[in-house]
C-alpha positions as CSV (number, residue, x, y, z in Angstrom):
1,M,304.2,25.4,182.8
2,T,304.3,25.8,186.6
3,H,302.1,23.2,188.3
4,A,300.9,22.3,191.8
5,S,300.6,19.2,193.8
6,G,300.5,18.1,197.5
7,I,302.8,16.2,199.9
8,G,300.3,13.4,200.4
9,F,298.8,13.5,203.9
10,W,295.1,14.6,204.1
11,P,292.6,15.0,207.0
12,G,289.7,12.6,207.7
13,T,289.2,8.9,207.5
14,S,287.3,8.4,204.2
15,V,289.7,7.7,201.4
16,R,286.9,7.9,198.9
17,E,286.1,11.5,200.0
18,A,289.8,12.4,200.0
19,L,290.4,11.1,196.5
20,A,287.3,13.0,195.2
21,Q,288.7,16.2,196.7
22,V,292.2,15.7,195.4
23,R,291.0,14.8,191.9
24,E,288.7,17.8,191.8
25,I,291.1,20.4,193.2
26,L,294.1,19.2,191.2
27,D,292.4,18.7,187.9
28,G,295.0,19.6,185.3
29,E,297.8,19.6,188.0
30,L,299.6,16.7,189.7
31,P,297.1,14.6,191.7
32,Y,298.2,12.0,194.2
33,L,296.9,9.1,196.3
34,P,296.1,10.8,199.7
35,E,297.3,9.3,202.9
36,L,294.9,9.4,205.9
37,P,296.8,8.8,209.2
38,A,293.6,9.6,211.2
39,R,292.4,6.1,210.3
40,G,294.9,4.8,212.9
41,P,297.7,2.2,213.0
42,G,298.6,1.0,209.5
43,A,297.7,4.4,208.0
44,D,300.6,6.2,209.6
45,L,303.8,6.9,207.7
46,I,305.9,4.0,209.1
47,G,303.1,1.3,209.4
48,R,301.7,2.1,205.9
49,T,305.0,1.6,204.1
50,A,306.0,-1.3,206.3
51,G,302.9,-3.0,204.9
52,L,304.6,-3.0,201.5
53,L,307.8,-4.8,202.7
54,V,308.5,-8.2,201.1
55,E,309.2,-11.0,203.5
56,L,309.7,-8.7,206.4
57,P,306.5,-8.8,208.5
58,V,305.8,-6.3,211.3
59,D,303.5,-5.8,214.2
60,L,302.7,-2.9,216.5
61,Q,304.1,-2.7,220.0
62,P,303.8,0.0,222.6
63,A,307.2,1.3,221.4
64,G,306.1,1.3,217.8
65,W,306.3,-0.9,214.8
66,R,308.6,-3.9,215.1
67,L,309.9,-6.6,212.7
68,V,308.6,-10.0,213.6
69,D,308.8,-13.6,212.4
70,R,305.3,-13.8,211.0
71,P,302.5,-11.4,210.1
72,G,299.7,-10.9,212.6
73,R,296.6,-8.8,213.2
74,D,298.3,-5.5,212.7
75,A,299.7,-6.5,209.3
76,G,296.2,-7.6,208.4
77,R,294.8,-4.2,209.3
78,T,297.4,-2.5,207.2
79,A,296.8,-4.8,204.2
80,A,293.0,-4.1,204.5
81,L,293.7,-0.3,204.4
82,W,295.9,-0.7,201.3
83,R,293.1,-2.8,199.5
84,E,290.6,-0.1,200.3
85,D,292.9,2.6,199.0
86,L,293.6,0.9,195.7
87,D,290.0,-0.1,195.2
88,E,288.9,3.5,195.7
89,L,291.8,4.8,193.6
90,A,290.8,2.6,190.7
91,E,287.2,4.1,190.8
92,A,288.2,7.7,191.4
93,F,290.9,7.7,188.6
94,D,289.1,5.5,186.1
95,G,290.3,6.7,182.7
96,H,292.9,9.0,184.1
97,Q,295.7,9.6,181.5
98,G,298.0,12.1,183.2
99,A,300.5,12.0,186.0
100,L,299.6,10.3,189.3
101,K,301.8,10.5,192.4
102,L,302.3,7.8,195.0
103,Q,304.1,8.4,198.3
104,V,306.0,5.9,200.4
105,C,308.3,6.3,203.3
106,G,312.0,6.3,202.3
107,P,314.3,3.6,203.6
108,W,316.2,5.7,206.2
109,T,313.1,7.2,207.9
110,L,311.6,3.7,207.8
111,A,314.8,2.2,209.4
112,A,314.7,4.9,212.0
113,G,311.1,4.2,212.9
114,L,311.0,0.4,212.8
115,R,312.5,-1.7,215.6
116,L,314.2,-5.1,215.7
117,Q,312.7,-7.8,217.8
118,R,315.2,-7.0,220.6
119,G,313.9,-3.4,220.7
120,E,316.6,-1.4,219.0
121,R,316.0,0.6,215.9
122,V,316.6,-1.2,212.6
123,I,319.1,1.5,211.7
124,A,321.4,0.3,214.4
125,D,322.0,-3.0,212.5
126,E,323.9,-2.7,209.1
127,G,322.6,-6.1,207.9
128,A,319.0,-5.4,208.9
129,C,319.3,-2.0,207.0
130,R,320.5,-3.8,203.8
131,D,317.6,-6.3,204.1
132,L,315.1,-3.5,204.7
133,V,316.4,-1.5,201.7
134,D,316.1,-4.5,199.4
135,S,312.7,-5.5,200.7
136,L,311.4,-1.9,200.3
137,A,312.6,-1.7,196.8
138,E,310.8,-4.9,195.9
139,G,307.7,-3.9,197.7
140,V,307.6,-0.5,195.9
141,R,308.0,-2.2,192.5
142,S,305.1,-4.5,193.3
143,H,303.0,-1.5,194.5
144,I,303.6,0.5,191.4
145,A,302.7,-2.5,189.2
146,A,299.4,-2.9,191.1
147,V,298.5,0.7,190.6
148,R,299.4,0.5,186.9
149,A,297.1,-2.5,186.5
150,L,294.3,-0.4,188.0
151,V,295.0,2.9,186.3
152,P,296.8,1.7,183.2
153,D,297.0,5.1,181.4
154,A,298.5,7.0,184.4
155,Q,302.1,8.1,184.4
156,I,303.2,7.1,187.9
157,V,305.3,9.5,189.9
158,L,307.1,7.9,192.9
159,Q,307.8,10.1,195.9
160,L,310.0,8.9,198.8
161,D,309.4,10.7,202.1
162,E,312.5,11.1,204.2
163,P,311.7,13.5,207.1
164,S,314.3,11.7,209.3
165,L,317.1,11.8,206.9
166,P,319.0,14.8,208.5
167,T,318.6,13.2,211.9
168,V,320.0,9.8,210.7
169,L,323.0,11.5,208.9
170,A,323.8,13.6,212.0
171,G,323.6,10.7,214.5
172,R,320.9,12.3,216.6
173,L,318.7,9.2,217.1
174,P,318.5,8.0,220.7
175,T,319.3,4.4,221.5
176,A,316.6,2.1,222.9
177,S,317.6,3.0,226.5
178,G,317.5,6.6,225.7
179,L,320.9,7.1,227.3
180,G,323.0,7.4,224.2
181,R,322.8,8.2,220.5
182,L,323.1,5.8,217.5
183,P,326.0,6.3,215.2
184,A,325.5,8.4,212.1
185,I,324.9,6.7,208.8
186,D,327.7,7.1,206.3
187,P,326.5,9.5,203.5
188,Q,327.6,7.0,200.8
189,V,325.5,4.3,202.4
190,A,322.6,6.6,202.7
191,T,322.9,7.6,199.0
192,A,323.2,4.0,197.9
193,G,320.1,3.0,199.9
194,L,318.0,5.8,198.4
195,T,319.2,5.0,194.9
196,T,318.3,1.3,195.4
197,V,314.7,2.2,196.0
198,L,314.4,5.0,193.5
199,R,316.3,3.7,190.5
200,P,314.1,0.7,189.5
201,H,311.1,3.0,188.8
202,D,311.0,3.8,185.1
203,G,309.0,7.0,185.6
204,D,309.5,10.3,187.5
205,T,310.9,10.1,191.0
206,V,310.7,12.7,193.8
207,L,312.8,12.7,197.0
208,H,311.1,14.6,199.7
209,C,312.5,16.0,203.0
210,C,310.5,18.5,204.9
211,A,313.1,19.0,207.6
212,S,314.5,22.5,208.3
213,D,318.0,21.3,207.3
214,P,317.5,19.0,204.2
215,P,320.7,17.5,202.9
216,V,320.2,18.8,199.4
217,A,323.6,17.8,198.0
218,L,323.1,14.2,199.1
219,M,319.6,14.2,197.9
220,R,320.7,15.4,194.5
221,A,323.4,12.7,194.3
222,T,320.6,10.0,194.3
223,E,319.6,11.4,190.9
224,P,315.9,11.7,191.3
225,T,313.7,13.5,188.8
226,A,312.8,16.1,191.4
227,L,313.6,17.3,195.0
228,S,310.7,18.2,197.3
229,I,311.7,20.6,200.1
230,D,310.2,23.3,202.3
231,T,311.5,26.3,200.5
232,T,310.3,28.7,203.2
233,L,313.1,27.4,205.5
234,L,316.0,27.4,203.1
235,A,319.2,29.3,204.1
236,A,321.4,30.9,201.5
237,R,323.7,27.8,201.3
238,E,320.8,25.5,200.7
239,W,319.4,27.8,198.0
240,E,322.8,27.5,196.3
241,E,322.5,23.7,196.5
242,V,319.0,23.9,195.1
243,A,320.3,26.0,192.2
244,T,322.9,23.4,191.4
245,A,320.3,20.7,191.4
246,V,318.0,22.7,189.1
247,E,320.9,23.4,186.7
248,D,321.6,19.7,186.6
249,G,318.1,19.2,185.3
250,I,316.4,18.1,188.6
251,H,313.0,19.7,189.1
252,L,311.9,21.4,192.3
253,Y,308.8,20.6,194.3
254,A,308.7,23.9,196.2
255,G,307.0,23.7,199.6
256,A,306.0,27.4,199.4
257,V,302.5,27.3,200.9
258,P,302.4,27.0,204.8
259,A,300.8,23.7,205.7
260,D,299.3,25.3,208.8
261,G,297.3,27.7,206.8
262,R,298.8,30.8,208.4
263,S,299.0,32.4,204.9
264,T,297.0,31.6,201.8
265,R,297.8,34.8,199.9
266,A,299.3,33.4,196.7
267,Q,301.0,36.6,195.5
268,E,302.7,37.1,198.8
269,L,303.9,33.5,198.9
270,A,305.1,33.6,195.3
271,D,307.0,36.8,196.0
272,H,308.7,35.1,199.0
273,F,309.8,32.2,196.9
274,L,311.0,34.5,194.1
275,R,313.3,36.3,196.5
276,G,315.3,33.1,197.1
277,W,315.1,32.1,193.4
278,R,316.5,35.4,192.2
279,R,319.1,35.6,195.0
280,V,320.9,32.6,193.5
281,G,320.6,33.9,190.0
282,M,318.1,31.4,188.7
283,P,316.5,32.4,185.4
284,L,312.8,33.3,185.6
285,P,311.8,31.1,182.6
286,S,312.9,28.0,184.7
287,L,310.0,28.7,187.0
288,S,307.9,26.8,184.4
289,D,309.5,23.5,185.7
290,V,308.6,24.2,189.4
291,I,305.8,22.3,191.1
292,V,304.3,24.2,194.0
293,T,303.2,22.3,197.1
294,P,302.3,22.9,200.7
295,T,305.3,22.9,203.1
296,G,304.1,19.6,204.6
297,G,301.2,17.2,204.9
298,L,297.7,18.4,205.7
299,A,296.5,15.7,208.0
300,S,296.4,18.0,211.1
301,T,294.2,20.6,209.4
302,S,290.4,20.6,208.9
303,P,289.1,19.4,205.5
304,S,288.1,23.0,204.6
305,L,291.5,24.3,205.4
306,A,293.2,21.5,203.6
307,R,291.2,22.4,200.5
308,A,292.1,26.1,200.8
309,I,295.8,25.3,201.2
310,Q,295.8,23.0,198.2
311,R,294.0,25.6,196.1
312,C,296.5,28.2,197.3
313,A,299.3,26.0,195.9
314,I,297.6,26.2,192.5
315,D,297.2,30.0,192.8
316,T,300.8,30.4,193.8
317,A,301.9,28.2,190.8
318,D,299.9,30.5,188.6
319,E,301.7,33.5,190.0
320,L,305.1,32.0,189.3
321,E,304.0,30.9,185.8
322,Q,303.1,34.5,185.1
323,H,306.6,35.6,186.1
324,S,308.0,32.9,183.8
325,V,306.0,34.0,180.9
326,D,306.7,37.7,181.4
327,S,310.4,37.4,181.8
């Protein structure tokens, strides 16, 4: 059956309220632990996941998050936000027996966003990248174990967010001076790093890239359970790569509902998605394995618009399910 979910980011600063909204709206669908970047440093994509790293402390500098020798006040703030999130998650999902999605920043977006003590990005140092990948893998394992202890009957779905992956692969990141570009990461190294973080999880895994040029073939090579991409931006070649992934048994989290709210007409959005699906010859019954999401996070919207967009994802999934049943 075609289901719906979200990317993860949600407006506001109350995780209790956000969890209540997500659980109510996505009842019977695929709920998730919402991320609230409006709470400030430590709730952002990079700082939040950096708080999960094992033996790699960070602090916040004017240029962004940086690896340091020992944790300080910024790390303490991030840890407090995580404790609040997990305490509220345990209460909101007490007795939950279905799937529950957790989102963390992937290793390459994290390496692009974190800086070494000397100021350059972590991704400029091969040894630092290896340490970061291993540390993140261990931190994610511990995080999942903590959630399982709090919501023991939930089936945990792990989502890695990699918005910077195309930039890293293309060598488009500026150096610390801004006068040059950092070398591109070898695709085999990128694949290995993603696999290191994904593979230890014994449940479903989702690799998410919301960029306009997602490296679908490389993402597929990491062998996740599902790929999460903005399907409204896919060109013909990328649709072909999506079809190959689906034929290999990888599910699709289809970012089919605009995250800016410019359209919440479910039938229109379903029809747009179906044009791409049919163009590459995908069978309509396979729509039952699609999970519909917004095209991106909803943190920049109002709470009312976020709710409308998330409900539209459910309505769009219902439209696709009808096509699957009628085929």
